N, C-alpha and C positions, 0 to 999 in steps of 0.2 A: 783101551777101547775093546768092547766085546763085539765081535763080528759073527757070532753064532746065529745063523739065520733061522735056527729052529726055535729061538725065543720069540714069542709073540709080543709085539709092541702094542701098547695101548696108552690112552690118556688116563691118568690116575688122579683121583681127588680124595682129599681127607677133610672132612667138615671141620671148620674152625682153624685149619692149618694152611691149606692151599691146594693147588692143582699143578700137575707137572706132566711133561712128556718129552721125548727125544725126537728131534728132527733128523731124518736120515734120507739123503737123496744122492743119486748117482749121475746128476746132470746139473749144468749151470742153469739157474733160473733168474728171470727178471720178472718181478711182480709189481705192477703199477698200482699206486694208491691203495695199499693194503691198510685197513683200519684195525687197530688193536683195541678191542672192546673192554679189556680189563688191565689194571696196572701189572706190568709184566717185566721180569728179568730174563734176558737171554744170554747164555754163555756159549761162545763158539769153541768147539773142540777140534774140528778139522776143517780145512778150507778157509774161505774168506767171506765175510758178510759185510755188505755196504748198504747203509741206509741214507736216503735222501729226504730231508724235510725242509721244504722251502729252499733256501740257499745253503743250508747246512748239509755237509757230507761227512758221515762217520764210517770209517773203514775198520772192521774188527778182524783180528787174526786169532789163532788158537790161544786161549787163556784170557782173551778180552771179553768184556760183557757190556751190555747196554740196559738201561732202565727206560721203559716206554710208558708214557702216561695213558690212562684210559681215554679212548676216543681219538688218539693220535693217528693221523694218516700219513704214511710214508711210502715212498718207492723203495723196493728192496731188491738187492742183487745178491744171490748166493752163488759162490764160485767153488767148484770142487778142487780137491788136492788129490791128484792121481785117481780121479774118478769117484771121489767121495766127499760129500759135505755132511758134517755132523754138528749139531748144537743141542743144548738142553734149554728148556724154558720153565719158569716157575711163575705162577700167579699167586701172590700172597693173599690169604683170607682177609676180608675187609676188617674183621675185628682186630687183627694184628696191626694193620695200617692205622686204624683209629686209635690204637693204644700208643703208638710211637709218635705220631704227628704232633700232639700237644707238648711233647718233651723238647721240641726244637722249633719254637714259635718264630724265630728269626730266619730260619732256613728258607731257601727258595723252594717253591712248589715245582714239581716236574710238569712242564707244560707240554712237551713233545718227547724228545729223546735226550738222555743224559749218558754220555760215554763213561764207562768204567774200565779204562784200559791200563794195562801194565801194573795191576794190583798184586800180581804174584801168587805164589803157592798158597798162602793163607786164605786168600779170597776164594780160590778154587776149592779148597777144602771146606770152607763155609758153605759154598754152593752145593757141594756134594752131600754134606750133612743135611742140608735142607731138602734135597731130593730124597734121600733115604728116609727122612722123617715123614715125608708124605707117602712114600711107597711102602714102608714097612711099619704099619701102625701097631702090630703085635710086639715089635722090638723096641718101640719108642713111646713112652707115656705121653699123654696129651700135653702136659705142661712143658716137658722137654722138647717135644716137637714144635710147639709154638715158639719156644725160645730160639730154636735153631733157625726157623724161618725169620724170626725177628732180627737175628744177627745180620741177615742180608740187608734189611732195612737200615741197620746201624752202619753198615759199610756205605750205603747210599748217603746217610746223614753225614758221615765223615767227609764225603765229597761235597757237602753243603746243600743237599737236596732232601726233600721228603715227598712221598706220594700224597696227593690230596685224599683226605678221608671223606670230604663232601665233594664227590666227583661232579664234574660239569654235567648238568642235567638239561641240555637243550632237547628240543623235541625229537631230533634225529636220533640222539643217543637213547632216549627212552624207547623209541620204536625198535632200535637195533637190539636192545636188551630183552625186550619182550619176545621178539622173533627168535633170538639166540637161545632163549630158555626152552623153546619148543619149536625147533626148526622144521620138524616133520608135520606140524599142524597146518591145516588148510586155511591159512591166514587170509583175511580180507581187510580192507581199510576200515570197514565198519567194526570188525572185531577189535582192531587196535584202538579205534576211537573210543569204543565203549570201555576198554581197559584203562584208558587215560581220562575217562569221564569227560570226553569231548564229543561234539557232533562230528560227523564225517566231514562236513564242509569246513569246519574249523581246523580239523587235523590237516586236511589238504592245503588249506591256506597257510597254516603255520609252516608246513614242510616246504611249500613253494617259496615262502619268505627266506628260508635258509638255502634255497637252491636245490631242493630235493623232491623226489616223488616216491610215494609208497612202493610202487612196483620196482623201482630201481633199488631201494633199500632192501626189500625182500630178497631179490636175486643176489645182491652183494653179500648179505649176511650168510645166506645159504652156501654160496660158492666159496666164500672165505673160510667157512667152517669145513667145507669139503676139502679144500686145499690143505688145511691143517691136519685133517684126518688122513689124507693120502700120504703126507710126509711123516706123520707121527705114529701111525698104526699100521697093522698088517691086514686090516679089514678089506674084504673084497670090494671092488668098485661098485658092484650092484648093491651091496649092503650100505655103503656110504651114501649112494644116491637115495636110498630109502630113508636113511637117517636124516637127510636134509630135505625131505619132502617130495621126492621124485619116485614114482612107481615105475617109470620107464628109464632104464639105464641109458638108453640111446638119447632120449630127450635131455637127460641130465648132462651127458657128454657134450651135446651141442651147446647148451647153456654155459658149461664150464669153459669150453674153448672160446666162446664169444667173450667171456669175461677176462681170461688170462692169456689167450693166444696159443695155448697148447692143450692137448687132450689129457684127461685123467690117466689114460694108459701110458702116455709119454712120460709122466712122472715116475711110474713104476719101472719102465724099461729103459730109462736114462736117455730119452730123446726129446725132452721138453725144451722148446725155444720159443721166443716171441713174446708179444705183449698184446693183451686183448683189452676190451672195454665193455661197459654195460650196454 
């Protein structure tokens, strides 16, 4: 594990291959109803991660991983080991998922979370190769990089599961993806409705039918992204606030604490506790 604090952490994407980042926190966190918007692998490197989905509970120790479906909502508990929690995550590019799903037509689709525990050194090496393929495009040709990320999906297939290539497209998910693509935009329900070729009234009615409201989704997408950036990057809190659509860092901090029960500053100084709501 590299603990050189001079290294700037960031979220890294490589088109056609995937996106990755490392989570690093110095406090125990409980995050209620965290929605994962893209098919994601998470590998725990230090500490303990517990996910709660319905009545399911999955506890991950170092070397354990989990595959999470797009749109899955879980309660998440991250626990430190001697003051540190560390994990890596990878979102595989959609073209790679689309390429592998037809090869396993009888496999189950990942509906929420699939535990990948106790797979050993070879799986960890596969995960690391996938990370490096995304992080170092100059060192890894596109075809090789795609193959390395595809290997992760083959480990998942070996466990009997595949990610959906035709992800669930309920109205809430469509709205979340639109906002997530441009979280700093001054979104209105009218903007979203026009993007989805709906009237504003129809959008609101469809969201209400699913038990959602546009304003709640807007806040949740922005705050969830902010949480990810606070844990996975070294960006200043004011910069993160701006990236998710808040010109006022203080207003952003109030919203963030309402959602999660702890402040953005608490994540960085290791004093985050509690659980918030929208």
